[in-house]
N, C-alpha and C positions, 0 to 999 in steps of 0.2 A: 907639789900642788898641781892639780891638771884643771886646765881651762874647760868649762861646760860649753858644749857645743850649742849653738843656737837651735830652737825648734824649727825644724823645716816642715812646712804644710805641703802635703802633696795635693796638688790641683789636678782635678780629673778633666780631660778635655771634653768640651762641651759637647752634648749629643748633636749629631750632625744636623745642621739647622734646618731640618725639615719641619714644616709646621703641620700639625695634624689636620687632615682634612674633615670637616664636618659632614657628617652624611646627610645627603640631600633627602629631604622628606617631602612626600607629596602634599601639596596645599589641599584643605578640605574640599575643595571644589574638584579638583583633580581625583581624589580618592572616591568621591561620591559618583563621579562620571564612570571610574573603573570598576565600581562595585555594581552600577547599572550594566554595563556592558557584560560582565561576567554572569551577572543574574539571568540576563536576555539569552546568552549563548547556552547557558545550562537549560533553560526553559524549552529552546528551539531543539536541543538534543532530546531531551526527554519527550517532546512532541514528537518527533521523528521516529523514535524508538516505539512509543505507543501506536502511531500510524501503521508502522512495519509490521508489528507483532500482536497488536492487541485490538484495536477496532479502528474503524474510520468512517466519517459520516460522508455518504454520496448522494448527489442529487441526480435523480432520474430525468433523462433527457429523452423525449419521445413517446410513442404510444405502442412500442413493440411488447410490452409486458401487461397491457390493458387486459383484463379488469384486476389483475393481482396487484399492479403499482400504476399509479397514474403520473402523467407528466408533472415535472417539477416538484413531485415529492422528495424529501430527503430521507434516505434509509440509514440504519444502523448496520454496518457491515463487520462482522466478528472474523478477526484473523485468528482467534486462539482456536476456534472449532477446527481448522486445518492444521493448526501447528501442533495439536495434542490428539487429533483424530483423523479419519479419513473422510474423504468426500462420499457422498451418498447420492443414489438416484434419486431424483426428483428436487434435489436441493435448488433453491434460487441463489445464483452466485453473481459475484462480480468477476469478470473475465477481461482479458486482452486478447486480440486477434494477431495472426502472424503479419509482420511487416506494417502494423499500425503504430508507429511512434508519434507522440505529439511534439516531439522537440528533443534536442540534445543540449547539455551544458558541459563544456569542456572544464576538467579539473586539472590539467596538466599532466606532464610526464605520460601521455599517450592515454590517459584516463578519460572518462566522460561518463555523465549521469543522464540516462535516458529517462524520459516521461512518456506514457503510453495513454492512449485513447482507451477508457474503460467501457464496457458494456455490461448491462445487467440481463441475464438469460437464465433459463432453467436447464439444469443438467438432466438430460432424459436418456443417456446410455453412457456406459462405463466400458473399460477396456474388455475385449472379447464379446461384447454384446453385438448383435445383428440389429439394424435399423431400417425401417422403410416406411414410406408413406404410400397407400394404396386405396383408392377411391376416396382420397381426402382424410383417412384416418391413419393414425400413427401406431405402427407396430414395433414392439423391442422384443427381441428373442421369440418372434412369433405370437405374441400376446398384445392384444389390443389395449392401447392406453387411453384412459378416459381423456375426453377432450376438456380444455380448460373452460372456466366460466364464460369467456367471451373470446372468439377467435376473429371477429371481424366477417370473415368468409371462409369457404372450403378451401385448403391450401392444395397447390399442385402436388402431384405424386412424385416419389422420389424412390428410386431403384434401390433395392436392398444393399447393403454393405455391411461388412463385418470389421468392427473397430480392432486396430493392433494394441501391442502391449501398453503404450502409453498414450492412447486417443480417447478423448472424451468428447461426446456429441451435445451441443448445447443448441437450444430453440427458445424463440420468445413466445410466450403464451398467447400472443395475438399473431397467429402464424402467417396470416396474409401480408402483414407489414413489416415482419422481422427479418432483418439481416442477419442470418446465422449460419450454423454448419452446413446447412443444405447448400450455400452459395459456394461456387468454384472457387472464390478468391479468399474464402476462409477455411471451410473443411472441419474435419474433427481438430480440436485443439489439444494441447498437452497439458500435463499437470502443473508445470510451472507457470502456465498462463492463467490458472485460476487463483484469484487474489484473495477471496474470502466469502463468506456466507452471508446473505441478507437475512436478518433475524426479525426486525420490526422496522415500521415507519415511525420516525422522529417528528416529522413535520409535514403538514400543519397539524396543531394540537387536535384539532376536532377529527382528526383521521388516524391518530396513533393506534397502531394495531401489530399484531404479530403476522409474521409471513411463513407460510407452508409452501 
């Protein structure tokens, strides 16, 4: 007769005494704040892309483009015109001048974001063109250019020059008061200084019109 062995219950060691950490969840208020921050950042990024590549509203400051444009009018500047097409003689453009920065914002790591003083002018001559003012009249490639509707007075003469491969000559329609490519501190500008084409006036509402 054999003795029955008592049942031996195997006990498994307790799983190492780590308590599961509960995942921290954002409170409704923090979640709402984060949602607003992300939304605002996305909106800012979209606005910057639109401003750089699509269009930008610009306020006219001064009388250098009278009567085509008036002081304090707000114009629609198309960037798409020059993103998919080329600049044309007689376009009214927004441009910047050499050494005319409005300020610089440091981004770190040796990078900076520059802002520029912008000017609204008419593109009167393209690379390879000859330009001169004789007897108060503008000549491009030897042909007389019709005077704008209003110039204020007869502009001073300007000796003939021939534009280089990447040189563009800009002038204000009010040639007496305009500071433009005729000035020694400006001269002909380069293609990368032409920011967009003025298409029409947005404001004031009673003066909305297209620009030629």
